[in-house]
VMD Tcl script that builds the backbone (N, CA, C; Angstrom):
set m [mol new atoms 531]
animate dup $m
set s [atomselect $m all]
$s set {name element resname resid chain x y z} {
  {N N MET 1 A 0.753 -1.163 -0.162}
  {CA C MET 1 A 0.004 -0.162 -0.024}
  {C C MET 1 A 0.507 1.143 -0.300}
  {N N GLN 2 A 0.466 2.824 -0.713}
  {CA C GLN 2 A 1.462 3.923 -0.633}
  {C C GLN 2 A 0.825 4.392 0.178}
  {N N ASN 3 A 2.277 5.196 0.531}
  {CA C ASN 3 A 2.197 6.082 2.033}
  {C C ASN 3 A 1.384 7.198 1.012}
  {N N PRO 4 A 0.419 7.914 1.500}
  {CA C PRO 4 A -0.012 9.160 0.675}
  {C C PRO 4 A 0.667 10.951 0.816}
  {N N ALA 5 A 1.244 10.258 2.074}
  {CA C ALA 5 A 1.816 11.553 2.325}
  {C C ALA 5 A 3.156 11.665 1.665}
  {N N LEU 6 A 4.189 10.662 0.937}
  {CA C LEU 6 A 4.574 10.586 0.260}
  {C C LEU 6 A 5.022 11.696 -1.014}
  {N N PRO 7 A 3.104 11.575 -1.809}
  {CA C PRO 7 A 3.220 12.255 -3.102}
  {C C PRO 7 A 3.409 14.141 -2.343}
  {N N THR 8 A 2.562 13.954 -0.935}
  {CA C THR 8 A 2.508 15.191 -0.440}
  {C C THR 8 A 4.176 16.322 -0.149}
  {N N VAL 9 A 4.351 15.577 0.062}
  {CA C VAL 9 A 6.328 15.730 0.235}
  {C C VAL 9 A 6.970 16.720 -0.982}
  {N N LEU 10 A 6.502 15.695 -1.814}
  {CA C LEU 10 A 6.882 15.946 -3.434}
  {C C LEU 10 A 6.286 17.272 -3.862}
  {N N GLU 11 A 5.112 17.667 -3.220}
  {CA C GLU 11 A 3.988 18.482 -3.766}
  {C C GLU 11 A 4.282 19.838 -3.304}
  {N N GLU 12 A 4.958 19.764 -2.365}
  {CA C GLU 12 A 5.443 20.575 -0.958}
  {C C GLU 12 A 6.665 21.237 -1.852}
  {N N VAL 13 A 7.802 20.369 -1.374}
  {CA C VAL 13 A 8.785 21.025 -2.407}
  {C C VAL 13 A 8.592 21.752 -4.054}
  {N N LEU 14 A 8.153 21.132 -4.447}
  {CA C LEU 14 A 7.941 21.618 -5.976}
  {C C LEU 14 A 6.609 22.795 -6.188}
  {N N ASN 15 A 5.883 22.650 -4.760}
  {CA C ASN 15 A 5.166 24.282 -5.110}
  {C C ASN 15 A 6.040 25.359 -4.086}
  {N N ARG 16 A 6.737 25.072 -3.105}
  {CA C ARG 16 A 7.053 25.805 -2.181}
  {C C ARG 16 A 8.633 26.596 -3.123}
  {N N ASN 17 A 9.396 26.407 -3.697}
  {CA C ASN 17 A 10.304 26.986 -4.516}
  {C C ASN 17 A 9.773 27.636 -6.346}
  {N N HIS 18 A 10.106 28.445 -6.050}
  {CA C HIS 18 A 9.681 29.343 -7.362}
  {C C HIS 18 A 11.154 29.121 -8.206}
  {N N GLU 19 A 12.359 29.441 -7.931}
  {CA C GLU 19 A 13.550 29.253 -8.480}
  {C C GLU 19 A 14.034 28.040 -9.191}
  {N N PRO 20 A 14.251 27.664 -9.852}
  {CA C PRO 20 A 14.424 26.282 -10.718}
  {C C PRO 20 A 15.545 25.438 -9.789}
  {N N ARG 21 A 16.656 26.786 -10.046}
  {CA C ARG 21 A 17.894 25.942 -9.111}
  {C C ARG 21 A 17.153 26.005 -7.100}
  {N N ASP 22 A 16.557 26.567 -6.878}
  {CA C ASP 22 A 16.184 25.822 -5.460}
  {C C ASP 22 A 15.211 24.835 -5.127}
  {N N VAL 23 A 14.649 24.815 -6.632}
  {CA C VAL 23 A 13.695 23.357 -6.569}
  {C C VAL 23 A 14.149 22.534 -7.028}
  {N N PHE 24 A 15.651 22.133 -7.876}
  {CA C PHE 24 A 16.679 21.049 -7.863}
  {C C PHE 24 A 17.414 21.010 -6.280}
  {N N SER 25 A 17.651 22.099 -5.830}
  {CA C SER 25 A 18.054 21.716 -4.921}
  {C C SER 25 A 17.349 21.328 -3.057}
  {N N ALA 26 A 15.908 21.306 -3.571}
  {CA C ALA 26 A 15.312 20.913 -1.968}
  {C C ALA 26 A 14.611 19.283 -2.719}
  {N N LEU 27 A 14.632 19.178 -3.856}
  {CA C LEU 27 A 14.059 18.025 -4.390}
  {C C LEU 27 A 14.998 16.913 -4.230}
  {N N LEU 28 A 15.938 16.788 -4.323}
  {CA C LEU 28 A 16.857 15.316 -4.512}
  {C C LEU 28 A 17.385 14.923 -3.002}
  {N N PRO 29 A 17.359 15.962 -1.954}
  {CA C PRO 29 A 17.578 14.804 -0.577}
  {C C PRO 29 A 15.710 14.541 -0.213}
  {N N VAL 30 A 14.920 15.044 -0.472}
  {CA C VAL 30 A 13.198 14.464 -0.637}
  {C C VAL 30 A 13.332 13.029 -1.709}
  {N N LEU 31 A 13.913 13.471 -2.806}
  {CA C LEU 31 A 13.644 12.052 -3.609}
  {C C LEU 31 A 14.512 10.796 -3.000}
  {N N CYS 32 A 15.515 11.407 -2.726}
  {CA C CYS 32 A 16.545 10.352 -2.207}
  {C C CYS 32 A 15.743 9.452 -0.487}
  {N N ASP 33 A 15.186 10.721 0.114}
  {CA C ASP 33 A 14.735 9.782 0.974}
  {C C ASP 33 A 13.209 9.190 0.564}
  {N N ILE 34 A 12.081 9.424 -0.370}
  {CA C ILE 34 A 11.267 8.689 -0.834}
  {C C ILE 34 A 11.696 7.609 -1.339}
  {N N LEU 35 A 12.834 7.421 -2.343}
  {CA C LEU 35 A 13.136 6.414 -2.899}
  {C C LEU 35 A 13.947 5.392 -1.727}
  {N N GLN 36 A 14.732 6.065 -0.831}
  {CA C GLN 36 A 15.554 5.293 -0.102}
  {C C GLN 36 A 16.536 4.842 -1.099}
  {N N SER 37 A 17.430 5.320 -1.300}
  {CA C SER 37 A 18.480 5.553 -2.851}
  {C C SER 37 A 19.463 6.590 -1.650}
  {N N ASP 38 A 20.755 6.147 -2.518}
  {CA C ASP 38 A 22.163 6.838 -1.726}
  {C C ASP 38 A 22.092 8.134 -1.882}
  {N N ARG 39 A 21.709 8.221 -3.394}
  {CA C ARG 39 A 22.354 9.728 -4.169}
  {C C ARG 39 A 21.581 9.861 -5.491}
  {N N CYS 40 A 21.441 11.030 -5.457}
  {CA C CYS 40 A 20.940 11.667 -6.620}
  {C C CYS 40 A 21.432 12.564 -7.118}
  {N N PHE 41 A 21.887 12.578 -8.593}
  {CA C PHE 41 A 22.415 13.599 -9.358}
  {C C PHE 41 A 21.226 14.354 -10.609}
  {N N LEU 42 A 21.301 15.500 -10.784}
  {CA C LEU 42 A 21.055 16.304 -12.176}
  {C C LEU 42 A 22.116 16.656 -13.219}
  {N N TYR 43 A 21.468 16.015 -14.394}
  {CA C TYR 43 A 22.417 16.189 -15.636}
  {C C TYR 43 A 21.962 16.880 -15.983}
  {N N LEU 44 A 22.273 18.358 -16.290}
  {CA C LEU 44 A 21.178 19.310 -17.521}
  {C C LEU 44 A 22.387 19.485 -18.492}
  {N N ARG 45 A 21.275 19.219 -19.832}
  {CA C ARG 45 A 22.065 19.545 -20.865}
  {C C ARG 45 A 21.295 20.903 -22.093}
  {N N ASN 46 A 21.606 21.290 -23.101}
  {CA C ASN 46 A 21.510 21.545 -24.062}
  {C C ASN 46 A 20.722 20.715 -24.855}
  {N N PRO 47 A 20.103 20.777 -25.435}
  {CA C PRO 47 A 19.730 19.624 -27.005}
  {C C PRO 47 A 20.742 19.782 -28.320}
  {N N GLU 48 A 20.522 21.376 -28.383}
  {CA C GLU 48 A 21.601 22.278 -29.521}
  {C C GLU 48 A 22.539 21.819 -29.150}
  {N N THR 49 A 23.174 22.412 -28.514}
  {CA C THR 49 A 25.042 22.654 -28.130}
  {C C THR 49 A 25.762 21.357 -27.673}
  {N N ARG 50 A 24.454 20.651 -27.241}
  {CA C ARG 50 A 25.306 18.697 -26.838}
  {C C ARG 50 A 26.152 19.667 -25.454}
  {N N VAL 51 A 25.770 20.846 -25.014}
  {CA C VAL 51 A 26.679 20.689 -23.430}
  {C C VAL 51 A 25.685 20.785 -22.529}
  {N N GLY 52 A 26.407 19.895 -21.600}
  {CA C GLY 52 A 25.416 19.816 -20.236}
  {C C GLY 52 A 26.796 19.595 -19.278}
  {N N MET 53 A 25.890 19.509 -18.174}
  {CA C MET 53 A 26.809 19.596 -16.661}
  {C C MET 53 A 25.981 19.036 -15.306}
  {N N ILE 54 A 26.537 18.509 -14.444}
  {CA C ILE 54 A 25.780 17.565 -13.413}
  {C C ILE 54 A 25.473 18.953 -12.502}
  {N N THR 55 A 24.447 19.344 -12.610}
  {CA C THR 55 A 24.380 20.643 -11.823}
  {C C THR 55 A 24.687 20.989 -10.241}
  {N N HIS 56 A 23.608 19.155 -10.118}
  {CA C HIS 56 A 22.710 19.551 -8.601}
  {C C HIS 56 A 23.373 18.034 -8.138}
  {N N CYS 57 A 24.175 17.099 -7.116}
  {CA C CYS 57 A 23.763 16.305 -6.169}
  {C C CYS 57 A 24.292 16.185 -5.147}
  {N N TRP 58 A 23.084 15.074 -4.289}
  {CA C TRP 58 A 22.883 14.659 -2.726}
  {C C TRP 58 A 23.085 13.687 -2.621}
  {N N ARG 59 A 24.027 13.372 -1.477}
  {CA C ARG 59 A 24.313 12.593 -1.255}
  {C C ARG 59 A 24.230 11.496 0.408}
  {N N ARG 60 A 23.425 10.921 0.649}
  {CA C ARG 60 A 23.163 10.761 2.148}
  {C C ARG 60 A 24.294 10.352 2.621}
  {N N ALA 61 A 25.239 10.042 2.401}
  {CA C ALA 61 A 26.544 9.903 3.600}
  {C C ALA 61 A 28.055 10.633 2.494}
  {N N PRO 62 A 29.085 11.565 2.923}
  {CA C PRO 62 A 30.443 11.342 2.151}
  {C C PRO 62 A 30.768 10.217 1.558}
  {N N GLU 63 A 30.712 9.241 2.113}
  {CA C GLU 63 A 31.151 7.973 0.896}
  {C C GLU 63 A 30.749 7.503 -0.150}
  {N N TYR 64 A 29.409 8.484 -0.571}
  {CA C TYR 64 A 29.136 8.114 -1.820}
  {C C TYR 64 A 29.574 9.374 -2.396}
  {N N PRO 65 A 30.626 8.925 -3.930}
  {CA C PRO 65 A 31.103 10.342 -4.887}
  {C C PRO 65 A 29.968 11.307 -5.066}
  {N N ASP 66 A 30.290 12.379 -5.133}
  {CA C ASP 66 A 30.052 14.041 -5.146}
  {C C ASP 66 A 30.560 13.947 -6.776}
  {N N VAL 67 A 29.299 13.845 -7.894}
  {CA C VAL 67 A 30.154 13.814 -8.769}
  {C C VAL 67 A 29.238 14.825 -9.792}
  {N N THR 68 A 28.889 16.222 -8.728}
  {CA C THR 68 A 28.704 17.470 -9.934}
  {C C THR 68 A 29.859 17.945 -10.577}
  {N N ASP 69 A 29.549 18.545 -11.581}
  {CA C ASP 69 A 30.290 18.989 -12.170}
  {C C ASP 69 A 30.929 20.874 -11.788}
  {N N SER 70 A 31.876 21.138 -12.271}
  {CA C SER 70 A 32.429 22.385 -12.051}
  {C C SER 70 A 31.986 23.382 -13.258}
  {N N ASP 71 A 31.843 22.768 -14.467}
  {CA C ASP 71 A 31.397 24.021 -15.517}
  {C C ASP 71 A 30.799 22.990 -16.350}
  {N N TRP 72 A 30.328 23.742 -17.347}
  {CA C TRP 72 A 29.099 22.908 -18.406}
  {C C TRP 72 A 30.226 22.560 -19.316}
  {N N LYS 73 A 30.120 21.597 -20.258}
  {CA C LYS 73 A 31.226 21.207 -21.010}
  {C C LYS 73 A 30.434 20.380 -22.326}
  {N N LYS 74 A 30.841 20.028 -23.281}
  {CA C LYS 74 A 30.395 19.367 -24.560}
  {C C LYS 74 A 30.942 18.368 -24.362}
  {N N GLU 75 A 29.583 17.220 -24.760}
  {CA C GLU 75 A 28.926 16.057 -24.459}
  {C C GLU 75 A 30.212 15.634 -25.475}
  {N N PRO 76 A 31.377 14.559 -24.958}
  {CA C PRO 76 A 31.327 13.844 -26.160}
  {C C PRO 76 A 30.867 13.132 -26.955}
  {N N GLU 77 A 31.744 12.844 -28.556}
  {CA C GLU 77 A 30.915 12.595 -29.593}
  {C C GLU 77 A 30.696 11.091 -29.260}
  {N N SER 78 A 31.420 10.183 -28.384}
  {CA C SER 78 A 31.227 8.643 -28.115}
  {C C SER 78 A 30.584 8.600 -27.338}
  {N N LEU 79 A 30.022 9.469 -26.093}
  {CA C LEU 79 A 29.081 9.066 -25.344}
  {C C LEU 79 A 28.114 7.907 -25.761}
  {N N PRO 80 A 27.062 8.444 -26.770}
  {CA C PRO 80 A 25.966 7.377 -26.988}
  {C C PRO 80 A 26.744 5.896 -27.387}
  {N N GLU 81 A 27.755 6.004 -27.820}
  {CA C GLU 81 A 27.733 4.644 -28.051}
  {C C GLU 81 A 28.588 3.789 -26.948}
  {N N GLU 82 A 28.964 4.976 -25.353}
  {CA C GLU 82 A 29.673 3.766 -24.352}
  {C C GLU 82 A 28.937 3.633 -23.190}
  {N N ASP 83 A 27.779 4.507 -23.772}
  {CA C ASP 83 A 26.840 4.839 -22.705}
  {C C ASP 83 A 25.414 4.351 -23.629}
  {N N PRO 84 A 24.791 3.153 -22.911}
  {CA C PRO 84 A 23.486 3.150 -23.528}
  {C C PRO 84 A 21.968 3.160 -23.043}
  {N N LEU 85 A 22.679 3.545 -21.704}
  {CA C LEU 85 A 21.304 4.382 -20.684}
  {C C LEU 85 A 21.034 6.451 -21.630}
  {N N PHE 86 A 22.392 6.455 -21.771}
  {CA C PHE 86 A 22.636 7.628 -22.431}
  {C C PHE 86 A 21.622 7.859 -23.799}
  {N N ALA 87 A 22.023 6.824 -24.696}
  {CA C ALA 87 A 21.846 6.359 -25.955}
  {C C ALA 87 A 20.311 6.752 -25.810}
  {N N ALA 88 A 19.577 5.815 -25.192}
  {CA C ALA 88 A 18.264 5.379 -24.972}
  {C C ALA 88 A 17.348 7.012 -24.083}
  {N N ALA 89 A 18.202 8.090 -23.982}
  {CA C ALA 89 A 17.552 8.967 -23.268}
  {C C ALA 89 A 17.751 10.108 -24.374}
  {N N LEU 90 A 18.839 10.083 -25.173}
  {CA C LEU 90 A 18.981 10.698 -26.497}
  {C C LEU 90 A 17.770 10.539 -27.385}
  {N N ARG 91 A 17.217 9.325 -27.112}
  {CA C ARG 91 A 16.042 8.603 -27.894}
  {C C ARG 91 A 14.895 9.302 -27.623}
  {N N THR 92 A 14.846 9.747 -26.276}
  {CA C THR 92 A 13.736 10.346 -25.833}
  {C C THR 92 A 12.782 8.911 -25.075}
  {N N ASP 93 A 13.358 7.717 -24.967}
  {CA C ASP 93 A 13.050 6.151 -24.597}
  {C C ASP 93 A 12.439 6.754 -22.906}
  {N N ALA 94 A 11.454 5.586 -23.081}
  {CA C ALA 94 A 10.989 6.114 -21.509}
  {C C ALA 94 A 12.011 5.806 -20.555}
  {N N SER 95 A 11.939 6.324 -18.969}
  {CA C SER 95 A 13.355 5.791 -17.892}
  {C C SER 95 A 13.242 4.943 -17.408}
  {N N ILE 96 A 14.578 4.305 -17.292}
  {CA C ILE 96 A 15.234 3.021 -17.365}
  {C C ILE 96 A 15.269 2.367 -15.906}
  {N N PHE 97 A 14.762 1.626 -15.492}
  {CA C PHE 97 A 14.924 1.314 -13.666}
  {C C PHE 97 A 15.804 -0.207 -13.976}
  {N N VAL 98 A 17.322 0.143 -13.454}
  {CA C VAL 98 A 17.646 -0.869 -13.551}
  {C C VAL 98 A 18.305 -1.298 -12.041}
  {N N GLU 99 A 18.165 -2.786 -11.805}
  {CA C GLU 99 A 17.874 -3.065 -10.777}
  {C C GLU 99 A 19.426 -4.054 -10.366}
  {N N ASP 100 A 20.343 -3.785 -11.172}
  {CA C ASP 100 A 21.530 -4.283 -10.918}
  {C C ASP 100 A 22.399 -4.195 -12.355}
  {N N VAL 101 A 23.369 -3.260 -11.847}
  {CA C VAL 101 A 24.543 -3.039 -13.126}
  {C C VAL 101 A 25.174 -4.112 -13.242}
  {N N GLU 102 A 25.348 -4.791 -12.352}
  {CA C GLU 102 A 26.476 -6.063 -12.534}
  {C C GLU 102 A 25.722 -7.271 -13.469}
  {N N THR 103 A 24.401 -7.577 -13.539}
  {CA C THR 103 A 23.421 -8.310 -14.637}
  {C C THR 103 A 22.792 -7.650 -15.072}
  {N N ALA 104 A 22.881 -6.562 -15.796}
  {CA C ALA 104 A 21.903 -5.677 -16.759}
  {C C ALA 104 A 22.116 -6.555 -18.120}
  {N N ASP 105 A 21.141 -6.311 -18.749}
  {CA C ASP 105 A 21.791 -6.545 -20.376}
  {C C ASP 105 A 22.734 -5.741 -20.638}
  {N N PRO 106 A 23.774 -5.975 -21.352}
  {CA C PRO 106 A 24.471 -5.391 -21.876}
  {C C PRO 106 A 24.184 -4.151 -22.762}
  {N N ALA 107 A 23.043 -4.701 -24.032}
  {CA C ALA 107 A 22.684 -3.787 -24.474}
  {C C ALA 107 A 21.846 -2.512 -23.727}
  {N N VAL 108 A 21.295 -2.732 -22.852}
  {CA C VAL 108 A 20.615 -1.417 -22.106}
  {C C VAL 108 A 21.850 -0.952 -20.956}
  {N N VAL 109 A 23.032 -1.838 -20.050}
  {CA C VAL 109 A 23.677 -1.302 -19.512}
  {C C VAL 109 A 25.476 -1.377 -19.926}
  {N N ASN 110 A 26.332 -0.321 -19.793}
  {CA C ASN 110 A 27.646 -1.265 -20.285}
  {C C ASN 110 A 28.050 -0.945 -18.986}
  {N N LEU 111 A 28.321 -2.102 -18.136}
  {CA C LEU 111 A 28.882 -2.149 -16.907}
  {C C LEU 111 A 30.030 -1.320 -16.333}
  {N N ALA 112 A 31.133 -1.791 -17.238}
  {CA C ALA 112 A 32.477 -1.084 -17.189}
  {C C ALA 112 A 32.242 0.371 -16.890}
  {N N PHE 113 A 31.521 1.031 -17.986}
  {CA C PHE 113 A 31.288 2.830 -17.928}
  {C C PHE 113 A 30.600 2.975 -17.121}
  {N N GLU 114 A 29.404 1.954 -16.569}
  {CA C GLU 114 A 28.639 2.917 -15.120}
  {C C GLU 114 A 29.253 2.291 -13.959}
  {N N GLN 115 A 30.421 1.685 -14.133}
  {CA C GLN 115 A 31.342 1.603 -13.227}
  {C C GLN 115 A 32.495 2.358 -12.786}
  {N N LYS 116 A 33.459 2.738 -13.756}
  {CA C LYS 116 A 34.335 3.973 -14.092}
  {C C LYS 116 A 33.429 5.214 -13.790}
  {N N SER 117 A 32.277 5.516 -14.218}
  {CA C SER 117 A 31.551 6.860 -13.981}
  {C C SER 117 A 31.140 6.669 -13.008}
  {N N PHE 118 A 30.278 6.056 -12.659}
  {CA C PHE 118 A 29.385 6.486 -11.901}
  {C C PHE 118 A 29.388 5.630 -9.812}
  {N N GLY 119 A 29.859 4.012 -10.139}
  {CA C GLY 119 A 30.029 3.382 -8.847}
  {C C GLY 119 A 29.087 2.765 -8.290}
  {N N HIS 120 A 27.979 3.274 -9.027}
  {CA C HIS 120 A 26.539 2.941 -8.215}
  {C C HIS 120 A 26.159 1.169 -8.980}
  {N N ARG 121 A 25.147 0.720 -8.000}
  {CA C ARG 121 A 24.782 -0.860 -8.250}
  {C C ARG 121 A 23.414 -0.791 -9.076}
  {N N ALA 122 A 22.661 0.045 -8.010}
  {CA C ALA 122 A 21.225 -0.318 -9.156}
  {C C ALA 122 A 20.907 1.163 -9.379}
  {N N LEU 123 A 20.016 2.092 -9.971}
  {CA C LEU 123 A 19.700 3.340 -10.548}
  {C C LEU 123 A 18.232 3.298 -10.976}
  {N N ILE 124 A 17.954 4.630 -11.398}
  {CA C ILE 124 A 16.964 5.181 -12.154}
  {C C ILE 124 A 17.822 5.783 -12.744}
  {N N HIS 125 A 17.288 5.764 -14.388}
  {CA C HIS 125 A 17.648 6.917 -15.028}
  {C C HIS 125 A 16.582 7.665 -15.926}
  {N N SER 126 A 16.564 8.503 -15.436}
  {CA C SER 126 A 15.110 9.312 -15.606}
  {C C SER 126 A 15.387 10.406 -16.408}
  {N N HIS 127 A 14.781 10.533 -17.543}
  {CA C HIS 127 A 14.398 10.941 -19.063}
  {C C HIS 127 A 13.625 12.140 -19.057}
  {N N LEU 128 A 14.336 13.185 -18.445}
  {CA C LEU 128 A 13.651 14.887 -18.910}
  {C C LEU 128 A 13.633 15.420 -20.102}
  {N N CYS 129 A 13.094 15.187 -21.281}
  {CA C CYS 129 A 12.583 15.428 -22.180}
  {C C CYS 129 A 11.230 16.175 -22.490}
  {N N TYR 130 A 11.537 17.272 -23.699}
  {CA C TYR 130 A 10.147 17.998 -23.635}
  {C C TYR 130 A 11.045 18.117 -25.724}
  {N N ASP 131 A 9.783 18.300 -25.786}
  {CA C ASP 131 A 9.191 18.666 -27.452}
  {C C ASP 131 A 10.169 17.609 -28.341}
  {N N GLY 132 A 10.469 16.422 -27.933}
  {CA C GLY 132 A 11.340 15.560 -28.749}
  {C C GLY 132 A 13.095 15.430 -28.612}
  {N N HIS 133 A 13.013 16.445 -27.601}
  {CA C HIS 133 A 14.605 16.303 -27.051}
  {C C HIS 133 A 14.772 16.205 -25.592}
  {N N LEU 134 A 16.215 15.531 -24.906}
  {CA C LEU 134 A 16.516 15.324 -24.337}
  {C C LEU 134 A 17.307 16.414 -23.169}
  {N N TRP 135 A 16.879 17.225 -22.504}
  {CA C TRP 135 A 17.501 18.344 -21.497}
  {C C TRP 135 A 18.012 17.866 -20.311}
  {N N GLY 136 A 17.496 16.732 -20.184}
  {CA C GLY 136 A 18.286 16.225 -18.254}
  {C C GLY 136 A 17.877 15.008 -18.147}
  {N N VAL 137 A 18.504 14.399 -17.008}
  {CA C VAL 137 A 18.823 13.199 -17.011}
  {C C VAL 137 A 18.575 13.195 -14.806}
  {N N LEU 138 A 17.771 12.853 -14.459}
  {CA C LEU 138 A 17.895 12.420 -12.764}
  {C C LEU 138 A 17.739 11.338 -12.707}
  {N N GLN 139 A 18.886 11.382 -11.507}
  {CA C GLN 139 A 19.217 9.612 -11.420}
  {C C GLN 139 A 19.877 9.330 -9.954}
  {N N PRO 140 A 18.725 8.645 -9.648}
  {CA C PRO 140 A 18.887 8.439 -7.995}
  {C C PRO 140 A 19.568 7.045 -8.397}
  {N N CYS 141 A 19.947 6.339 -7.622}
  {CA C CYS 141 A 21.185 5.609 -6.798}
  {C C CYS 141 A 20.892 4.975 -5.857}
  {N N ILE 142 A 21.925 3.456 -6.010}
  {CA C ILE 142 A 21.835 2.893 -4.895}
  {C C ILE 142 A 23.131 2.293 -5.207}
  {N N PHE 143 A 24.386 2.117 -4.096}
  {CA C PHE 143 A 25.646 1.897 -3.745}
  {C C PHE 143 A 25.659 0.163 -3.452}
  {N N GLY 144 A 26.160 -0.385 -3.407}
  {CA C GLY 144 A 26.884 -1.719 -2.768}
  {C C GLY 144 A 25.875 -2.956 -2.913}
  {N N ARG 145 A 24.965 -2.839 -3.081}
  {CA C ARG 145 A 23.301 -3.891 -3.518}
  {C C ARG 145 A 22.388 -3.237 -4.442}
  {N N PRO 146 A 21.875 -4.368 -4.979}
  {CA C PRO 146 A 20.949 -4.831 -6.179}
  {C C PRO 146 A 20.110 -3.898 -5.652}
  {N N ARG 147 A 18.871 -3.315 -6.118}
  {CA C ARG 147 A 17.403 -3.117 -5.828}
  {C C ARG 147 A 16.534 -3.015 -6.433}
  {N N VAL 148 A 15.112 -3.239 -6.130}
  {CA C VAL 148 A 14.111 -3.898 -7.068}
  {C C VAL 148 A 13.369 -2.749 -7.176}
  {N N TRP 149 A 13.241 -1.783 -7.984}
  {CA C TRP 149 A 12.157 -0.319 -8.267}
  {C C TRP 149 A 10.956 -1.251 -7.903}
  {N N THR 150 A 9.933 -0.487 -7.246}
  {CA C THR 150 A 8.501 -0.742 -7.255}
  {C C THR 150 A 7.770 -0.393 -8.052}
  {N N GLU 151 A 6.422 -0.232 -8.310}
  {CA C GLU 151 A 5.452 0.441 -8.701}
  {C C GLU 151 A 5.822 1.771 -8.433}
  {N N PHE 152 A 5.691 1.531 -7.043}
  {CA C PHE 152 A 5.531 3.067 -6.432}
  {C C PHE 152 A 6.664 4.031 -6.303}
  {N N ASP 153 A 7.632 3.481 -6.802}
  {CA C ASP 153 A 8.359 4.002 -6.988}
  {C C ASP 153 A 9.169 4.682 -8.912}
  {N N ARG 154 A 8.152 3.529 -9.343}
  {CA C ARG 154 A 8.273 4.078 -11.163}
  {C C ARG 154 A 6.935 5.352 -11.219}
  {N N ASP 155 A 5.888 5.252 -10.184}
  {CA C ASP 155 A 5.016 6.365 -9.679}
  {C C ASP 155 A 5.581 7.542 -9.646}
  {N N VAL 156 A 6.786 7.625 -8.859}
  {CA C VAL 156 A 6.965 8.828 -8.177}
  {C C VAL 156 A 7.813 9.233 -9.396}
  {N N ILE 157 A 8.622 8.913 -9.674}
  {CA C ILE 157 A 9.731 9.393 -10.796}
  {C C ILE 157 A 9.069 9.783 -12.110}
  {N N ALA 158 A 8.203 8.673 -12.515}
  {CA C ALA 158 A 6.860 9.777 -13.258}
  {C C ALA 158 A 6.397 11.017 -12.935}
  {N N ARG 159 A 5.622 11.222 -11.877}
  {CA C ARG 159 A 5.192 12.537 -11.510}
  {C C ARG 159 A 6.328 13.816 -11.377}
  {N N VAL 160 A 7.563 13.418 -10.665}
  {CA C VAL 160 A 8.692 13.911 -10.988}
  {C C VAL 160 A 8.900 14.505 -12.042}
  {N N GLU 161 A 9.322 13.509 -13.017}
  {CA C GLU 161 A 9.616 14.070 -14.589}
  {C C GLU 161 A 8.374 15.117 -15.063}
  {N N ARG 162 A 7.184 14.970 -14.846}
  {CA C ARG 162 A 6.302 15.944 -15.404}
  {C C ARG 162 A 6.826 17.521 -14.831}
  {N N ARG 163 A 6.711 17.082 -13.782}
  {CA C ARG 163 A 6.386 18.818 -12.542}
  {C C ARG 163 A 8.229 19.061 -13.195}
  {N N LEU 164 A 9.326 18.585 -12.875}
  {CA C LEU 164 A 10.452 18.660 -13.239}
  {C C LEU 164 A 11.073 19.226 -14.278}
  {N N THR 165 A 10.543 18.766 -15.827}
  {CA C THR 165 A 10.875 18.874 -16.868}
  {C C THR 165 A 10.580 20.605 -17.562}
  {N N PRO 166 A 9.503 21.082 -17.160}
  {CA C PRO 166 A 9.798 22.450 -17.485}
  {C C PRO 166 A 10.506 23.201 -16.643}
  {N N LEU 167 A 10.624 23.104 -15.078}
  {CA C LEU 167 A 11.904 24.022 -14.627}
  {C C LEU 167 A 13.006 23.722 -15.579}
  {N N VAL 168 A 13.648 22.482 -15.892}
  {CA C VAL 168 A 15.286 22.195 -16.471}
  {C C VAL 168 A 14.961 23.067 -17.730}
  {N N VAL 169 A 13.831 22.953 -18.890}
  {CA C VAL 169 A 14.130 23.678 -19.678}
  {C C VAL 169 A 14.210 25.077 -19.270}
  {N N THR 170 A 13.875 26.005 -18.616}
  {CA C THR 170 A 13.290 26.627 -18.439}
  {C C THR 170 A 14.937 27.602 -18.099}
  {N N PHE 171 A 15.683 26.659 -16.904}
  {CA C PHE 171 A 16.504 26.564 -16.508}
  {C C PHE 171 A 18.154 26.764 -17.460}
  {N N VAL 172 A 18.035 25.383 -18.167}
  {CA C VAL 172 A 18.923 25.732 -19.124}
  {C C VAL 172 A 19.031 26.521 -20.744}
  {N N LYS 173 A 17.606 26.946 -20.689}
  {CA C LYS 173 A 17.712 28.134 -21.768}
  {C C LYS 173 A 17.942 29.751 -21.254}
  {N N ALA 174 A 18.141 29.795 -19.867}
  {CA C ALA 174 A 18.407 30.795 -19.066}
  {C C ALA 174 A 19.702 31.354 -18.949}
  {N N THR 175 A 20.541 29.499 -18.820}
  {CA C THR 175 A 21.959 29.253 -18.752}
  {C C THR 175 A 22.630 30.266 -20.422}
  {N N GLY 176 A 22.072 30.009 -21.252}
  {CA C GLY 176 A 22.439 30.403 -22.535}
  {C C GLY 176 A 23.518 29.609 -22.698}
  {N N VAL 177 A 24.261 28.255 -22.557}
  {CA C VAL 177 A 24.938 27.353 -23.493}
  {C C VAL 177 A 24.418 26.869 -24.327}
}
mol reanalyze $m
mol bondsrecalc $m
mol representation Tube
mol addrep $m
C-alpha cells in the first residue's frame, strides 16, 4: 500500500520553491528519502549545443562520490556508443530502472562505463524530455547492493519528471549554453 504522505512531500517541495535552482536543491534529498536511495544527481544539457553539466548532487553519506561538475562542457561524440542508457535518453525512450548493473543486459547497461563513471549498483535513469529532445537526466541510485524498483518508485519518478522537466528547460535556456 502506498503512503499518501509521500506525494504530498514532493508537492510541497515543488510548490514551495519558485526558482529552478532552489527546486533542484530541495528536491534531491526528498527524492532520496522517498526512494530510499543513496545518491541522486541532476544532469542538465542543451540539446542544440550538446553542452551539459551535473548541476546538483545530493548524497546520503560522504562515502558516496559527489559527481557535481564545476562547469558546462561539450558531451563527447562517443558518449551514445559508450553509454546505452544515455543513447536511450537521447532517443527520448522511457526512463530506465536498473535493478543491478552487474547483471543487466549489456544492450541496456555498459557495466564498465557505469563502474568507472558512477560506481553505483542500481539506478533510475530518468529522462527529462521536452518537445522530442533530451534536456536532462535525473539519477537516483544505490551503492553496494541491487535494488528492485517498485511500482510506487516508478510512479514517483513519472510524477517528478512531469513537474521537473519544464523547470529544467527554463533553467538551461536561461544559462545560454
